[in-house]
N, C-alpha and C positions, 0 to 999 in steps of 0.2 A: 276377313277376320281369321285368325289362326284357328285351326281344328279343335284345339283344346278349349277354345272359349265359344264353340258354336252351340253348346247346351245353354239353356236359359239359367241364369242364376237366381237361386231362391233368397239369398239373403238381402235384406234392405240396403246393404252397402255394396251391391253387386258392381257398380262401375268402378269403386275403389278397388274391390277384389279383382276385378279384370285388369286394371291397370297395374296393381301390383304384381299380378300373375305375369305380365310382361316385362316389367323392369325389376322386379324383387330378386332377391337373392344376394349372396355376398359379393359377387363381382360385377354383375351387369350395369349397375349404376356407375360404378368406378370406370368401367370401359366406356360407357357413354359420355361420361364427363371427360375423359381424355380426348375422345374423338369431337368434342365441341371445338377444338383446336384446329382440327382439320384432319386430312387423310393420313392414316398411319399404317405402317406395316405390322405384321404379326409380332416380330421380335422387338419392335419398339414398344408396342402395347405390353409385351411380357416384361420389359425392362422397367416400365412405369408401375407395374404391379407385381413386385417381387414375390409375394406370398402365393401366387396363383401357380399351379402346375400347368404344363402344356396341354395336357389332356382336358382339364377343367376349362382353360381358356378357349381351346377349340370348341368344346361343347357349348360354352356361353355365346360365343361368337356365331355359331350355327344357329342357336335359338333366336338371337337377335335379328340375324338375317332372315330366318323363316317367318318371324313376326313382322317383318318389313321395317324394322327400326334402322338397320345398317345395310350398306351395300358392299359387296365383295367383288373385287375385280381380280382376275388372275391374268398375269401376263405371260404369254407363250415365250419364256426365256430360259436360258440355263445359266445359273440355278433358276427355278421357278420364283417369280415374285408375286406376293398377294398383298393387296392393299384394302384397308377397310376405311369406310366414311360413313357419316350420317346420311340416312336417306331424308326425303322432305318430312316424312312422318316422324322420323327420330329427331330431326331438328326442332319440331314442335314441343319437344321435351326440355329444351333449353332453359325456359323460365323456371320449370319444376326443379331441375338440377341445380340451378344457380341458387334457388331458394333453399334447398337443402344444403348446399354449401354455407350459405349465410347462416342459416339455423345452426349448422355444426360449429361454425366459428364462434358464434355467440354463446351456444349452450354446452358444448361438449369440449372443444379445444381450450386449454387453459390460456388465458391473456397474460401478457407480461405485467399488466397492472396487478392482477389477481396474485401473481407470484411475489411480487413486491410486497403487497400488503400481508402476505402470510408469514 
């Protein structure tokens, strides 16, 4: 368990609080979603998420790695190559991420039927 979650939680929703602590934030869920498709290099992830800064993406990837949700592999090449993929633990989030995607498509994203009716 990551150090920031070693203290016992006092709220009745502590498992939810702990889970959201790992995957919450503006960019982590999006990074995890894109990694569902397979291994990606840093710049590819950055292209998929144009609103994130390099510094913020680096920080988010480091946290996800420290929490055991992704695996970072550095290749000893010139120029250096770094690839990210989901760990086995991170892969267990797939049903949750896909459920969030489905919920977003149904409740947040406008459908073409709703646009035609308007």
